[in-house]
Steps between C-alpha positions, in 0.01 A plus 500: 500500500643830393543736794382854457698791625337784691544722197307248287217487754481881511498521116210256488307702759545816299372317192189408703457863591510582130250220432266629771485834336683688775772593247438554128721559201662840544451512876795579721596237764607588854875583541754233601497626853122490514487151361766384747297642784179344370651155463702537823825416324825666403537665158699212362198265431300795379767586243503136396119512457520816287775347294281194430204711404721712276634198320141384446417844358233557762661807654768752404722709718536866392793682655384774743138414423430164656366151411216478253273219374570478131317186391252244613574147372232335281442228757406769755266677250327166432410463869142616569402676815293208623765231462618310813849634442385845611349353821827393643378521858241229429761271338748557783241431769395172347855394416630572854215286642613219271860543608395495861337156456773354282806635687364433844460135417835505327655624816325218701647247260842667525497453872441128442724436209788756514847347509831661620567653159153651488546655839830658390333643188210652698743639757721657241203657320378628832826664578510656157150640538613663830801650333297637206229650715764689689638637176146600397439676830833689457395618152776285341481312174364158594348178376243440766227375265734236367606397847139482613404283208796275565392444859149398397637265230741346746215422731298365207790284387541355844150360475640260232179552305514593132146636536577766762825609333335506156207713624735756653734510203212553253405847627801724526313815389232446760752445774691808391188712535427351844847589605489856370161601644528326833855642561393843380202511740665371817690731730705248699688334216666262752177319542558295189821370662309409811253291295781331308682423821189340654452285192858389502500411864187294465648297219831473679321349810294276282167652621257459209203676651713799615659517157152512336388770742808713456471505122126556524546800724776639278283494187192621701703807577573546133128468428414751761744752355359451154142532626553816687747687281463401135424808291195504282612413144151448359436867439197491725 
């Protein structure tokens, strides 16, 4: 599964803003500083996002003037206002419920079937997620989304079930959206580390019910953040 950088995630979100009608061809986008503040990141990933959009001929950067929307791709134009794609909050709500069911059971199975190598993989991905969240909080260039995904995949792999791993690997874009919106809408960023730690400890101590509950609570928190903070993208 190809891992997305923070810049790629931001560029995709800006595309969605264009699709929603918030920005139209000819409109001026917020400055790099304003975008960095909005996405709660340093300017490095914002510049990467703008670079991506420039290469795709979606925006152009005019010296001393700013960043402007120059083109809307045909695939965007073809999307009607009543398509499910525009109702991201609905898709994300349903998909996070599905993840909660699948990954919670996957965590239970991991607590039963994980071997020594699996434990090492989960632990290493946990430590990396801790390191990356610290970088994110410090406003440094980071790969937290990748580290978060690797942790969840490590847990899934430890279940030794092709079904659980296959389900998780099949929806990278959905997971990326879950990560972005939940992280953006939570103030104590460290809480994701607390959830990951609880999941790891339950698997380490071979406690299936505790592992199930820890993952369930983790994704319930994601669902709550999406429910209470997702912006209206339907135009209503």
